[in-house]
PyMOL Python script that loads the backbone (N, CA, C, O; Angstrom):
from pymol import cmd

cmd.read_pdbstr("""\
ATOM      1  N   MET A   1       0.854  -1.166   0.000  1.00  0.00           N
ATOM      2  CA  MET A   1       0.000   0.000   0.000  1.00  0.00           C
ATOM      3  C   MET A   1       0.895   1.221   0.000  1.00  0.00           C
ATOM      4  O   MET A   1       1.918   1.251   0.683  1.00  0.00           O
ATOM      5  N   ILE A   2       0.510   2.222  -0.763  1.00  0.00           N
ATOM      6  CA  ILE A   2       1.238   3.482  -0.782  1.00  0.00           C
ATOM      7  C   ILE A   2       0.243   4.609  -0.508  1.00  0.00           C
ATOM      8  O   ILE A   2      -0.902   4.575  -0.959  1.00  0.00           O
ATOM      9  N   LEU A   3       0.705   5.592   0.230  1.00  0.00           N
ATOM     10  CA  LEU A   3      -0.106   6.766   0.525  1.00  0.00           C
ATOM     11  C   LEU A   3       0.815   7.963   0.421  1.00  0.00           C
ATOM     12  O   LEU A   3       1.847   8.008   1.090  1.00  0.00           O
ATOM     13  N   ALA A   4       0.457   8.940  -0.411  1.00  0.00           N
ATOM     14  CA  ALA A   4       1.301  10.119  -0.582  1.00  0.00           C
ATOM     15  C   ALA A   4       0.426  11.342  -0.818  1.00  0.00           C
ATOM     16  O   ALA A   4      -0.549  11.282  -1.567  1.00  0.00           O
ATOM     17  N   ASP A   5       0.782  12.449  -0.175  1.00  0.00           N
ATOM     18  CA  ASP A   5       0.153  13.734  -0.459  1.00  0.00           C
ATOM     19  C   ASP A   5       1.112  14.490  -1.365  1.00  0.00           C
ATOM     20  O   ASP A   5       2.305  14.578  -1.077  1.00  0.00           O
ATOM     21  N   LEU A   6       0.587  15.041  -2.470  1.00  0.00           N
ATOM     22  CA  LEU A   6       1.467  15.678  -3.430  1.00  0.00           C
ATOM     23  C   LEU A   6       0.808  16.847  -4.136  1.00  0.00           C
ATOM     24  O   LEU A   6      -0.412  17.005  -4.120  1.00  0.00           O
ATOM     25  N   LYS A   7       1.648  17.657  -4.753  1.00  0.00           N
ATOM     26  CA  LYS A   7       1.187  18.754  -5.594  1.00  0.00           C
ATOM     27  C   LYS A   7       1.519  18.360  -7.024  1.00  0.00           C
ATOM     28  O   LYS A   7       2.618  17.881  -7.305  1.00  0.00           O
ATOM     29  N   LEU A   8       0.570  18.562  -7.923  1.00  0.00           N
ATOM     30  CA  LEU A   8       0.755  18.159  -9.312  1.00  0.00           C
ATOM     31  C   LEU A   8       1.056  19.373 -10.181  1.00  0.00           C
ATOM     32  O   LEU A   8       0.595  20.479  -9.900  1.00  0.00           O
ATOM     33  N   GLY A   9       1.827  19.158 -11.232  1.00  0.00           N
ATOM     34  CA  GLY A   9       2.135  20.230 -12.172  1.00  0.00           C
ATOM     35  C   GLY A   9       0.947  20.594 -13.040  1.00  0.00           C
ATOM     36  O   GLY A   9       0.888  21.693 -13.592  1.00  0.00           O
ATOM     37  N   ARG A  10       0.002  19.675 -13.162  1.00  0.00           N
ATOM     38  CA  ARG A  10      -1.199  19.908 -13.968  1.00  0.00           C
ATOM     39  C   ARG A  10      -2.393  19.335 -13.236  1.00  0.00           C
ATOM     40  O   ARG A  10      -2.334  18.206 -12.751  1.00  0.00           O
ATOM     41  N   LYS A  11      -3.471  20.086 -13.147  1.00  0.00           N
ATOM     42  CA  LYS A  11      -4.676  19.636 -12.453  1.00  0.00           C
ATOM     43  C   LYS A  11      -5.385  18.550 -13.272  1.00  0.00           C
ATOM     44  O   LYS A  11      -5.578  18.722 -14.475  1.00  0.00           O
ATOM     45  N   PRO A  12      -5.777  17.430 -12.637  1.00  0.00           N
ATOM     46  CA  PRO A  12      -6.527  16.381 -13.344  1.00  0.00           C
ATOM     47  C   PRO A  12      -7.899  16.885 -13.799  1.00  0.00           C
ATOM     48  O   PRO A  12      -8.395  17.899 -13.307  1.00  0.00           O
ATOM     49  N   ASN A  13      -8.496  16.170 -14.734  1.00  0.00           N
ATOM     50  CA  ASN A  13      -9.821  16.550 -15.250  1.00  0.00           C
ATOM     51  C   ASN A  13     -10.919  16.381 -14.206  1.00  0.00           C
ATOM     52  O   ASN A  13     -11.945  17.059 -14.270  1.00  0.00           O
ATOM     53  N   ARG A  14     -10.712  15.488 -13.251  1.00  0.00           N
ATOM     54  CA  ARG A  14     -11.728  15.210 -12.226  1.00  0.00           C
ATOM     55  C   ARG A  14     -11.109  15.319 -10.836  1.00  0.00           C
ATOM     56  O   ARG A  14      -9.909  15.089 -10.687  1.00  0.00           O
ATOM     57  N   PRO A  15     -11.898  15.666  -9.808  1.00  0.00           N
ATOM     58  CA  PRO A  15     -11.364  15.742  -8.449  1.00  0.00           C
ATOM     59  C   PRO A  15     -11.140  14.370  -7.812  1.00  0.00           C
ATOM     60  O   PRO A  15     -10.486  14.266  -6.774  1.00  0.00           O
ATOM     61  N   PHE A  16     -11.676  13.325  -8.429  1.00  0.00           N
ATOM     62  CA  PHE A  16     -11.577  11.959  -7.904  1.00  0.00           C
ATOM     63  C   PHE A  16     -11.319  11.037  -9.091  1.00  0.00           C
ATOM     64  O   PHE A  16     -12.142  10.954 -10.002  1.00  0.00           O
ATOM     65  N   THR A  17     -10.185  10.349  -9.084  1.00  0.00           N
ATOM     66  CA  THR A  17      -9.819   9.471 -10.200  1.00  0.00           C
ATOM     67  C   THR A  17      -9.400   8.124  -9.650  1.00  0.00           C
ATOM     68  O   THR A  17      -8.624   8.053  -8.697  1.00  0.00           O
ATOM     69  N   VAL A  18      -9.908   7.053 -10.244  1.00  0.00           N
ATOM     70  CA  VAL A  18      -9.531   5.712  -9.814  1.00  0.00           C
ATOM     71  C   VAL A  18      -9.219   4.870 -11.051  1.00  0.00           C
ATOM     72  O   VAL A  18      -9.856   5.005 -12.096  1.00  0.00           O
ATOM     73  N   ASN A  19      -8.229   4.002 -10.900  1.00  0.00           N
ATOM     74  CA  ASN A  19      -7.875   3.057 -11.944  1.00  0.00           C
ATOM     75  C   ASN A  19      -7.615   1.725 -11.254  1.00  0.00           C
ATOM     76  O   ASN A  19      -6.834   1.657 -10.306  1.00  0.00           O
ATOM     77  N   ALA A  20      -8.255   0.684 -11.718  1.00  0.00           N
ATOM     78  CA  ALA A  20      -8.106  -0.628 -11.075  1.00  0.00           C
ATOM     79  C   ALA A  20      -7.827  -1.702 -12.119  1.00  0.00           C
ATOM     80  O   ALA A  20      -8.323  -1.663 -13.245  1.00  0.00           O
ATOM     81  N   VAL A  21      -7.017  -2.654 -11.698  1.00  0.00           N
ATOM     82  CA  VAL A  21      -6.728  -3.854 -12.484  1.00  0.00           C
ATOM     83  C   VAL A  21      -6.906  -5.031 -11.528  1.00  0.00           C
ATOM     84  O   VAL A  21      -7.033  -4.810 -10.324  1.00  0.00           O
ATOM     85  N   PRO A  22      -6.922  -6.259 -12.008  1.00  0.00           N
ATOM     86  CA  PRO A  22      -7.161  -7.385 -11.101  1.00  0.00           C
ATOM     87  C   PRO A  22      -6.189  -7.476  -9.921  1.00  0.00           C
ATOM     88  O   PRO A  22      -6.559  -7.980  -8.861  1.00  0.00           O
ATOM     89  N   ASP A  23      -4.956  -6.995 -10.088  1.00  0.00           N
ATOM     90  CA  ASP A  23      -3.969  -7.142  -9.018  1.00  0.00           C
ATOM     91  C   ASP A  23      -3.626  -5.848  -8.294  1.00  0.00           C
ATOM     92  O   ASP A  23      -2.645  -5.808  -7.552  1.00  0.00           O
ATOM     93  N   GLY A  24      -4.408  -4.790  -8.488  1.00  0.00           N
ATOM     94  CA  GLY A  24      -4.100  -3.548  -7.782  1.00  0.00           C
ATOM     95  C   GLY A  24      -5.023  -2.411  -8.170  1.00  0.00           C
ATOM     96  O   GLY A  24      -5.943  -2.567  -8.973  1.00  0.00           O
ATOM     97  N   PHE A  25      -4.745  -1.253  -7.567  1.00  0.00           N
ATOM     98  CA  PHE A  25      -5.525  -0.061  -7.872  1.00  0.00           C
ATOM     99  C   PHE A  25      -4.715   1.190  -7.567  1.00  0.00           C
ATOM    100  O   PHE A  25      -3.727   1.145  -6.835  1.00  0.00           O
ATOM    101  N   ALA A  26      -5.148   2.301  -8.137  1.00  0.00           N
ATOM    102  CA  ALA A  26      -4.603   3.622  -7.819  1.00  0.00           C
ATOM    103  C   ALA A  26      -5.781   4.576  -7.692  1.00  0.00           C
ATOM    104  O   ALA A  26      -6.717   4.532  -8.490  1.00  0.00           O
ATOM    105  N   LEU A  27      -5.729   5.429  -6.694  1.00  0.00           N
ATOM    106  CA  LEU A  27      -6.801   6.379  -6.410  1.00  0.00           C
ATOM    107  C   LEU A  27      -6.170   7.742  -6.180  1.00  0.00           C
ATOM    108  O   LEU A  27      -5.257   7.877  -5.366  1.00  0.00           O
ATOM    109  N   LEU A  28      -6.653   8.755  -6.893  1.00  0.00           N
ATOM    110  CA  LEU A  28      -6.174  10.126  -6.747  1.00  0.00           C
ATOM    111  C   LEU A  28      -7.354  10.979  -6.308  1.00  0.00           C
ATOM    112  O   LEU A  28      -8.377  11.022  -6.991  1.00  0.00           O
ATOM    113  N   THR A  29      -7.220  11.657  -5.173  1.00  0.00           N
ATOM    114  CA  THR A  29      -8.307  12.432  -4.589  1.00  0.00           C
ATOM    115  C   THR A  29      -7.839  13.858  -4.338  1.00  0.00           C
ATOM    116  O   THR A  29      -6.762  14.075  -3.782  1.00  0.00           O
ATOM    117  N   GLU A  30      -8.644  14.825  -4.745  1.00  0.00           N
ATOM    118  CA  GLU A  30      -8.325  16.227  -4.492  1.00  0.00           C
ATOM    119  C   GLU A  30      -8.545  16.534  -3.011  1.00  0.00           C
ATOM    120  O   GLU A  30      -9.594  16.215  -2.451  1.00  0.00           O
ATOM    121  N   MET A  31      -7.538  17.159  -2.379  1.00  0.00           N
ATOM    122  CA  MET A  31      -7.614  17.470  -0.957  1.00  0.00           C
ATOM    123  C   MET A  31      -7.804  18.969  -0.714  1.00  0.00           C
ATOM    124  O   MET A  31      -7.996  19.378   0.431  1.00  0.00           O
ATOM    125  N   GLY A  32      -7.756  19.792  -1.753  1.00  0.00           N
ATOM    126  CA  GLY A  32      -7.885  21.236  -1.621  1.00  0.00           C
ATOM    127  C   GLY A  32      -6.528  21.914  -1.688  1.00  0.00           C
ATOM    128  O   GLY A  32      -5.497  21.273  -1.485  1.00  0.00           O
ATOM    129  N   GLU A  33      -6.527  23.207  -1.972  1.00  0.00           N
ATOM    130  CA  GLU A  33      -5.281  23.984  -2.043  1.00  0.00           C
ATOM    131  C   GLU A  33      -4.252  23.349  -2.972  1.00  0.00           C
ATOM    132  O   GLU A  33      -3.061  23.341  -2.662  1.00  0.00           O
ATOM    133  N   ASP A  34      -4.700  22.815  -4.109  1.00  0.00           N
ATOM    134  CA  ASP A  34      -3.813  22.180  -5.099  1.00  0.00           C
ATOM    135  C   ASP A  34      -3.070  20.960  -4.568  1.00  0.00           C
ATOM    136  O   ASP A  34      -2.044  20.576  -5.128  1.00  0.00           O
ATOM    137  N   THR A  35      -3.562  20.353  -3.513  1.00  0.00           N
ATOM    138  CA  THR A  35      -2.955  19.151  -2.953  1.00  0.00           C
ATOM    139  C   THR A  35      -3.825  17.944  -3.273  1.00  0.00           C
ATOM    140  O   THR A  35      -5.053  18.012  -3.211  1.00  0.00           O
ATOM    141  N   TYR A  36      -3.168  16.837  -3.616  1.00  0.00           N
ATOM    142  CA  TYR A  36      -3.862  15.605  -3.961  1.00  0.00           C
ATOM    143  C   TYR A  36      -3.309  14.464  -3.129  1.00  0.00           C
ATOM    144  O   TYR A  36      -2.140  14.477  -2.743  1.00  0.00           O
ATOM    145  N   ARG A  37      -4.146  13.482  -2.856  1.00  0.00           N
ATOM    146  CA  ARG A  37      -3.720  12.284  -2.134  1.00  0.00           C
ATOM    147  C   ARG A  37      -3.735  11.117  -3.111  1.00  0.00           C
ATOM    148  O   ARG A  37      -4.734  10.854  -3.782  1.00  0.00           O
ATOM    149  N   LEU A  38      -2.604  10.426  -3.174  1.00  0.00           N
ATOM    150  CA  LEU A  38      -2.465   9.235  -4.000  1.00  0.00           C
ATOM    151  C   LEU A  38      -2.464   8.025  -3.087  1.00  0.00           C
ATOM    152  O   LEU A  38      -1.670   7.948  -2.149  1.00  0.00           O
ATOM    153  N   THR A  39      -3.350   7.084  -3.358  1.00  0.00           N
ATOM    154  CA  THR A  39      -3.410   5.822  -2.623  1.00  0.00           C
ATOM    155  C   THR A  39      -3.319   4.705  -3.657  1.00  0.00           C
ATOM    156  O   THR A  39      -3.992   4.751  -4.687  1.00  0.00           O
ATOM    157  N   GLY A  40      -2.493   3.709  -3.383  1.00  0.00           N
ATOM    158  CA  GLY A  40      -2.356   2.624  -4.340  1.00  0.00           C
ATOM    159  C   GLY A  40      -2.004   1.318  -3.650  1.00  0.00           C
ATOM    160  O   GLY A  40      -1.516   1.311  -2.520  1.00  0.00           O
ATOM    161  N   TRP A  41      -2.251   0.230  -4.328  1.00  0.00           N
ATOM    162  CA  TRP A  41      -1.973  -1.099  -3.800  1.00  0.00           C
ATOM    163  C   TRP A  41      -1.638  -2.023  -4.960  1.00  0.00           C
ATOM    164  O   TRP A  41      -2.274  -1.973  -6.014  1.00  0.00           O
ATOM    165  N   ASN A  42      -0.634  -2.864  -4.753  1.00  0.00           N
ATOM    166  CA  ASN A  42      -0.246  -3.859  -5.738  1.00  0.00           C
ATOM    167  C   ASN A  42      -0.118  -5.193  -5.017  1.00  0.00           C
ATOM    168  O   ASN A  42       0.701  -5.336  -4.109  1.00  0.00           O
ATOM    169  N   ARG A  43      -0.909  -6.151  -5.410  1.00  0.00           N
ATOM    170  CA  ARG A  43      -0.933  -7.471  -4.768  1.00  0.00           C
ATOM    171  C   ARG A  43       0.434  -8.141  -4.761  1.00  0.00           C
ATOM    172  O   ARG A  43       0.740  -8.900  -3.842  1.00  0.00           O
ATOM    173  N   HIS A  44       1.258  -7.875  -5.763  1.00  0.00           N
ATOM    174  CA  HIS A  44       2.546  -8.556  -5.885  1.00  0.00           C
ATOM    175  C   HIS A  44       3.678  -7.861  -5.121  1.00  0.00           C
ATOM    176  O   HIS A  44       4.800  -8.367  -5.094  1.00  0.00           O
ATOM    177  N   HIS A  45       3.402  -6.726  -4.511  1.00  0.00           N
ATOM    178  CA  HIS A  45       4.424  -5.995  -3.746  1.00  0.00           C
ATOM    179  C   HIS A  45       3.853  -5.615  -2.390  1.00  0.00           C
ATOM    180  O   HIS A  45       3.553  -4.447  -2.143  1.00  0.00           O
ATOM    181  N   GLN A  46       3.705  -6.585  -1.526  1.00  0.00           N
ATOM    182  CA  GLN A  46       3.199  -6.332  -0.182  1.00  0.00           C
ATOM    183  C   GLN A  46       3.958  -7.218   0.808  1.00  0.00           C
ATOM    184  O   GLN A  46       4.441  -8.289   0.442  1.00  0.00           O
ATOM    185  N   PRO A  47       4.060  -6.772   2.053  1.00  0.00           N
ATOM    186  CA  PRO A  47       4.780  -7.581   3.045  1.00  0.00           C
ATOM    187  C   PRO A  47       4.031  -8.874   3.363  1.00  0.00           C
ATOM    188  O   PRO A  47       2.813  -8.962   3.203  1.00  0.00           O
ATOM    189  N   ASP A  48       4.770  -9.848   3.805  1.00  0.00           N
ATOM    190  CA  ASP A  48       4.192 -11.104   4.250  1.00  0.00           C
ATOM    191  C   ASP A  48       3.267 -10.837   5.438  1.00  0.00           C
ATOM    192  O   ASP A  48       3.539  -9.939   6.234  1.00  0.00           O
ATOM    193  N   ASP A  49       2.204 -11.584   5.570  1.00  0.00           N
ATOM    194  CA  ASP A  49       1.256 -11.405   6.674  1.00  0.00           C
ATOM    195  C   ASP A  49       1.926 -11.529   8.049  1.00  0.00           C
ATOM    196  O   ASP A  49       1.452 -10.949   9.025  1.00  0.00           O
ATOM    197  N   LYS A  50       3.006 -12.269   8.121  1.00  0.00           N
ATOM    198  CA  LYS A  50       3.697 -12.467   9.394  1.00  0.00           C
ATOM    199  C   LYS A  50       4.840 -11.488   9.619  1.00  0.00           C
ATOM    200  O   LYS A  50       5.539 -11.575  10.629  1.00  0.00           O
ATOM    201  N   ALA A  51       5.041 -10.549   8.681  1.00  0.00           N
ATOM    202  CA  ALA A  51       6.133  -9.576   8.810  1.00  0.00           C
ATOM    203  C   ALA A  51       5.846  -8.627   9.981  1.00  0.00           C
ATOM    204  O   ALA A  51       4.698  -8.260  10.232  1.00  0.00           O
ATOM    205  N   ARG A  52       6.898  -8.242  10.683  1.00  0.00           N
ATOM    206  CA  ARG A  52       6.755  -7.317  11.799  1.00  0.00           C
ATOM    207  C   ARG A  52       6.622  -5.900  11.272  1.00  0.00           C
ATOM    208  O   ARG A  52       7.329  -5.515  10.341  1.00  0.00           O
ATOM    209  N   LEU A  53       5.735  -5.132  11.851  1.00  0.00           N
ATOM    210  CA  LEU A  53       5.580  -3.728  11.505  1.00  0.00           C
ATOM    211  C   LEU A  53       6.495  -2.898  12.386  1.00  0.00           C
ATOM    212  O   LEU A  53       6.688  -3.209  13.561  1.00  0.00           O
ATOM    213  N   ARG A  54       7.044  -1.867  11.830  1.00  0.00           N
ATOM    214  CA  ARG A  54       7.923  -0.983  12.610  1.00  0.00           C
ATOM    215  C   ARG A  54       7.177   0.233  13.069  1.00  0.00           C
ATOM    216  O   ARG A  54       7.749   1.092  13.739  1.00  0.00           O
TER     217      ARG A  54
END
""", "prot")
cmd.dss("prot")
cmd.show_as("cartoon", "prot")
cmd.util.cbc("prot")
cmd.orient("prot")
């Protein structure tokens, strides 16, 4: 899972954008003041269920 707040060089056409495939997704949400939140997940790049969290 990835979570990032960022400023974009160009404003997207929509305030809420999602793209999904069978093994993951990406979600871009407008947060205001030209800030966007990117959330994404890829099934093939995730920690083992038994991995320790820091």
